[in-house]
Backbone as JSON Lines, residues from 0, in Angstrom:
{"i":0,"aa":"M","n":[266.79,196.99,142.33],"ca":[267.15,195.53,142.38],"c":[268.16,195.53,143.59]}
{"i":1,"aa":"G","n":[268.03,194.74,144.59],"ca":[269.05,194.56,145.52],"c":[270.46,193.89,145.2]}
{"i":2,"aa":"D","n":[271.21,193.67,145.96],"ca":[272.32,193.17,145.75],"c":[272.68,191.68,145.98]}
{"i":3,"aa":"T","n":[271.42,190.86,145.98],"ca":[271.48,189.54,146.2],"c":[271.43,188.94,144.92]}
{"i":4,"aa":"E","n":[272.29,188.12,144.5],"ca":[272.84,187.33,143.4],"c":[272.05,186.01,143.47]}
{"i":5,"aa":"H","n":[271.11,185.53,142.6],"ca":[270.54,184.36,142.73],"c":[271.2,183.57,141.5]}
{"i":6,"aa":"V","n":[272.08,182.25,142.03],"ca":[272.78,181.4,141.18],"c":[272.01,180.0,141.07]}
{"i":7,"aa":"V","n":[272.17,179.43,140.11],"ca":[271.51,178.21,140.01],"c":[272.84,177.16,139.57]}
{"i":8,"aa":"K","n":[273.19,176.43,140.41],"ca":[274.31,175.36,139.97],"c":[273.61,174.11,139.17]}
{"i":9,"aa":"T","n":[273.92,173.63,138.14],"ca":[273.46,172.53,137.4],"c":[274.46,171.35,137.68]}
{"i":10,"aa":"L","n":[273.98,170.3,138.41],"ca":[274.86,169.07,138.89],"c":[274.41,167.97,137.91]}
{"i":11,"aa":"H","n":[275.29,167.05,137.47],"ca":[275.08,166.02,136.84],"c":[275.73,164.59,137.47]}
{"i":12,"aa":"P","n":[275.14,164.28,138.71],"ca":[275.7,163.24,139.35],"c":[275.57,161.9,138.76]}
{"i":13,"aa":"Q","n":[276.8,161.09,138.98],"ca":[277.12,159.95,138.42],"c":[276.82,158.77,139.1]}
{"i":14,"aa":"N","n":[276.58,159.26,140.52],"ca":[276.27,157.95,141.42],"c":[276.05,158.73,142.89]}
{"i":15,"aa":"Y","n":[275.53,158.12,143.8],"ca":[275.23,158.53,145.13],"c":[276.03,159.14,145.81]}
{"i":16,"aa":"Q","n":[277.61,158.99,145.57],"ca":[278.55,159.6,146.31],"c":[278.68,161.0,145.76]}
{"i":17,"aa":"D","n":[278.28,161.42,144.81],"ca":[278.06,162.82,144.43],"c":[277.04,163.76,144.96]}
{"i":18,"aa":"V","n":[276.36,162.85,146.18],"ca":[275.4,163.9,146.76],"c":[275.89,164.89,147.7]}
{"i":19,"aa":"Y","n":[277.27,164.58,148.03],"ca":[277.89,165.63,148.84],"c":[277.92,167.14,148.1]}
{"i":20,"aa":"Y","n":[278.17,167.07,146.61],"ca":[277.99,168.37,145.95],"c":[276.35,169.12,146.17]}
{"i":21,"aa":"V","n":[275.43,168.1,145.83],"ca":[274.27,168.94,145.88],"c":[274.01,169.48,147.26]}
{"i":22,"aa":"G","n":[274.42,168.84,148.42],"ca":[274.33,169.4,149.86],"c":[275.15,170.67,149.91]}
{"i":23,"aa":"D","n":[276.5,170.55,149.09],"ca":[277.24,171.38,149.59],"c":[276.98,172.94,148.99]}
{"i":24,"aa":"Y","n":[276.52,172.65,147.63],"ca":[276.02,173.89,146.73],"c":[274.66,174.52,147.32]}
{"i":25,"aa":"Y","n":[273.73,173.7,147.89],"ca":[272.67,174.15,148.31],"c":[272.66,174.75,149.74]}
{"i":26,"aa":"R","n":[273.72,174.41,150.45],"ca":[273.94,175.02,151.82],"c":[274.51,176.13,151.8]}
{"i":27,"aa":"Q","n":[275.38,176.47,150.55],"ca":[276.01,177.75,150.14],"c":[274.99,178.8,149.91]}
{"i":28,"aa":"G","n":[273.62,178.54,149.44],"ca":[272.76,179.33,149.26],"c":[272.34,179.33,147.83]}
{"i":29,"aa":"N","n":[273.01,178.33,146.94],"ca":[272.59,178.17,145.33],"c":[271.53,177.33,145.38]}
{"i":30,"aa":"A","n":[270.61,177.79,144.49],"ca":[269.33,176.7,143.87],"c":[270.3,175.68,143.48]}
{"i":31,"aa":"V","n":[269.94,174.63,143.18],"ca":[270.64,173.54,142.68],"c":[269.54,172.75,141.54]}
{"i":32,"aa":"L","n":[270.04,172.5,140.58],"ca":[269.47,171.79,139.08],"c":[270.08,170.53,139.11]}
{"i":33,"aa":"M","n":[269.28,169.46,139.58],"ca":[269.77,168.01,139.82],"c":[269.35,167.25,138.8]}
{"i":34,"aa":"D","n":[270.35,167.11,137.56],"ca":[269.94,166.01,136.53],"c":[270.38,164.7,136.82]}
{"i":35,"aa":"L","n":[269.7,163.74,136.92],"ca":[269.79,162.24,137.19],"c":[269.63,161.56,136.3]}
{"i":36,"aa":"T","n":[269.59,162.34,134.8],"ca":[269.51,161.11,133.91],"c":[270.5,159.99,133.99]}
{"i":37,"aa":"D","n":[271.59,160.08,134.22],"ca":[272.71,159.21,134.27],"c":[273.01,158.3,135.21]}
{"i":38,"aa":"V","n":[271.95,158.68,136.24],"ca":[272.04,157.82,137.53],"c":[271.13,156.44,137.47]}
{"i":39,"aa":"P","n":[271.78,155.48,137.57],"ca":[270.85,154.28,137.64],"c":[269.56,154.28,138.73]}
{"i":40,"aa":"G","n":[268.49,153.71,138.55],"ca":[267.23,153.84,139.23],"c":[267.54,154.03,140.88]}
{"i":41,"aa":"S","n":[267.82,153.09,141.28],"ca":[267.96,153.0,142.54],"c":[268.85,153.94,143.3]}
{"i":42,"aa":"E","n":[269.94,154.4,142.73],"ca":[270.66,155.55,143.27],"c":[270.05,156.86,143.08]}
{"i":43,"aa":"A","n":[269.33,156.99,141.88],"ca":[268.57,157.93,141.45],"c":[267.49,158.54,142.62]}
{"i":44,"aa":"T","n":[266.84,157.57,143.12],"ca":[265.8,157.72,144.06],"c":[266.67,157.8,145.65]}
{"i":45,"aa":"Q","n":[267.78,157.56,145.85],"ca":[268.26,157.77,147.08],"c":[268.75,158.97,147.0]}
{"i":46,"aa":"L","n":[269.13,159.68,145.77],"ca":[269.6,161.22,145.65],"c":[268.48,162.07,145.86]}
{"i":47,"aa":"V","n":[267.18,161.61,145.28],"ca":[265.82,162.29,145.42],"c":[265.56,162.4,146.92]}
{"i":48,"aa":"D","n":[265.73,161.45,147.47],"ca":[265.2,161.1,149.18],"c":[266.15,162.05,149.91]}
{"i":49,"aa":"F","n":[267.47,162.14,149.47],"ca":[268.38,162.9,150.12],"c":[267.91,164.54,150.02]}
{"i":50,"aa":"A","n":[267.8,164.82,148.69],"ca":[267.38,166.35,148.28],"c":[266.19,166.68,149.02]}
{"i":51,"aa":"A","n":[265.25,165.6,149.02],"ca":[263.82,166.08,149.71],"c":[264.09,166.41,151.17]}
{"i":52,"aa":"G","n":[264.83,165.56,151.77],"ca":[265.32,166.01,153.22],"c":[265.92,167.3,153.71]}
{"i":53,"aa":"L","n":[266.89,167.4,152.68],"ca":[267.78,168.89,152.87],"c":[266.76,170.07,152.57]}
{"i":54,"aa":"V","n":[265.93,170.11,151.45],"ca":[265.06,171.32,151.29],"c":[264.14,171.39,152.4]}
{"i":55,"aa":"V","n":[263.31,170.21,152.86],"ca":[262.33,170.36,153.93],"c":[263.0,170.87,155.09]}
{"i":56,"aa":"A","n":[264.42,170.38,155.51],"ca":[264.94,170.87,156.83],"c":[265.48,172.44,156.54]}
{"i":57,"aa":"R","n":[265.75,172.72,155.2],"ca":[265.72,174.19,155.39],"c":[264.72,174.94,154.79]}
{"i":58,"aa":"G","n":[263.58,174.49,154.81],"ca":[262.32,175.16,154.38],"c":[261.95,175.59,152.66]}
{"i":59,"aa":"G","n":[263.16,174.77,152.02],"ca":[262.98,175.18,150.71],"c":[262.23,174.3,149.71]}
{"i":60,"aa":"D","n":[262.06,174.3,148.56],"ca":[261.24,173.56,147.81],"c":[261.82,172.83,146.94]}
{"i":61,"aa":"M","n":[261.32,171.89,146.2],"ca":[261.84,170.97,145.13],"c":[260.8,170.57,144.1]}
{"i":62,"aa":"Q","n":[261.23,170.82,142.95],"ca":[260.39,170.59,141.85],"c":[260.9,169.76,140.87]}
{"i":63,"aa":"R","n":[260.15,168.89,140.29],"ca":[260.42,168.13,139.02],"c":[260.07,168.75,137.87]}
{"i":64,"aa":"V","n":[261.19,169.06,137.15],"ca":[261.38,170.1,136.05],"c":[261.15,169.3,134.51]}
{"i":65,"aa":"A","n":[261.73,167.79,134.87],"ca":[261.65,167.11,133.45],"c":[261.66,165.58,134.28]}
{"i":66,"aa":"P","n":[261.71,164.53,133.65],"ca":[262.3,163.35,134.06],"c":[263.31,163.14,134.6]}
{"i":67,"aa":"K","n":[263.45,162.75,135.89],"ca":[264.91,162.38,136.42],"c":[265.46,164.02,136.44]}
{"i":68,"aa":"V","n":[265.16,165.19,136.17],"ca":[265.64,166.4,136.79],"c":[264.72,167.38,137.48]}
{"i":69,"aa":"F","n":[265.54,167.55,138.84],"ca":[264.75,168.43,139.87],"c":[265.65,169.77,140.1]}
{"i":70,"aa":"L","n":[264.49,170.73,140.48],"ca":[265.32,171.96,140.86],"c":[264.91,171.99,142.71]}
{"i":71,"aa":"L","n":[266.04,172.39,143.33],"ca":[266.2,172.21,144.69],"c":[266.37,174.33,144.73]}
{"i":72,"aa":"S","n":[265.03,174.66,145.31],"ca":[265.16,176.34,145.68],"c":[264.94,176.76,147.17]}
{"i":73,"aa":"H","n":[265.33,177.56,147.32],"ca":[265.11,178.15,148.68],"c":[263.97,179.21,148.78]}
{"i":74,"aa":"P","n":[263.37,179.46,150.12],"ca":[262.24,180.12,150.03],"c":[262.71,181.77,149.82]}
{"i":75,"aa":"E","n":[261.57,182.55,149.02],"ca":[262.01,183.78,148.63],"c":[262.21,184.4,149.88]}
{"i":76,"aa":"G","n":[263.09,185.61,149.59],"ca":[263.25,186.35,150.65],"c":[264.31,185.91,151.94]}
{"i":77,"aa":"A","n":[264.6,184.57,152.06],"ca":[264.93,184.07,153.0],"c":[266.55,184.32,153.03]}
{"i":78,"aa":"D","n":[267.23,184.3,154.36],"ca":[268.79,184.47,154.04],"c":[269.35,182.99,153.89]}
{"i":79,"aa":"Q","n":[269.91,182.43,152.59],"ca":[269.96,181.0,152.2],"c":[271.24,180.58,153.03]}
{"i":80,"aa":"R","n":[272.23,181.09,153.5],"ca":[273.29,180.71,154.13],"c":[273.2,180.31,155.44]}
C-alpha cells in the first residue's frame, strides 16, 4: 500500500452559501459526500449544479448514493491537489 490516504469528508450543507466548503474540501484532494436532505429543492439543485461543474473541471466523478446524497470523487491515481 502507498502512502496516499483517501479521505471522505461528509458535509451537510444547510443552504447554497455552504457551497464554499464543498469546493474547498474537494480541491484539497478529498472525496466529498454531500448530504442535501436538509436543503430546500431549488438550493439543492444549485449545489448539485456547482458540484457537477467542479468534478467535470477536475476530471472527477459524481454519483448519487441516495436521494439528495451525492459522492464527489477524484479519478483513480490522479494527483488530487
